[in-house]
N, C-alpha and C positions, 0 to 999 in steps of 0.2 A: 688212620684216624684223622679227624680234623683238629687243628690246633690254632686258636683256642676252640673249645666246643660251644661256647656262647659268644656271639658277636652282637654288639650294640652299635647301631648306626642311625643317623638322622635320615628321614625320608628324603629321597633324591640324591643321597650321597653315593659315591662309587667305592667299592672295595676291590682289592686285587686278590684273586684266588690263585694260589701257587700250588702246582703239583710237583712236589719234590721227589716223587718216586719215578720208577721207570715204566709203570703201567698206567693206562688211562683211568681217570676218575671223573665223576660229575659233581657239580654243585647244583642241587635241585631243591627248590622250595616247593614242596608238594602242594598241588592245587593252585599254583600261581604261574605266572609266565616266565619264571626263572628256571632255566635248565641248561647249564653250560657243561660241555664235555671238554676236558683238558687232557690231551695226550701226555704221556710221561715227560717230565722236565719242562713243562710250559706254564705260562701264566695268562690270566684273562682278567680284564677289568669288568666288573658287573655293577650296573646302576641299580640301586635298591629303591624303586619307586612304588612302594607298597604303603597302604595306610598304617598308621601307628598300631602296633600290636606285637604279638609274639608268634613266631612261625617256626615250624620244624624244617630243618634242611637235612638232606641225605646225599650219599653217593648211591645212585641207582644200581651200580654194579656191586657194591659191597655193603649195603645196608644190613644184610643178614649177618655180617661180621661185626656189626656195631658202628659202622661209619655213619654217624649222624650228629646233629647238633641243634642249637637253638639260635634263631635270629630275632633280635629285639629291635623293632623300628620305633623311633621316637619322633 
């Protein structure tokens, strides 16, 4: 699962996506240009350059298991 499940950021800010498990996960904002794959135990900085609004994010590999959240861009 993602922790936290709701992330609020200012447009143009970077967030760090940490994969604390041993298997790959993605941080994917559906319909946008954000799709990062993190192998187990790695981190990636992601710049959120989206217009203000609310967006769904998922792990493409595990969305069917409920791995999803909400990104709020201000």
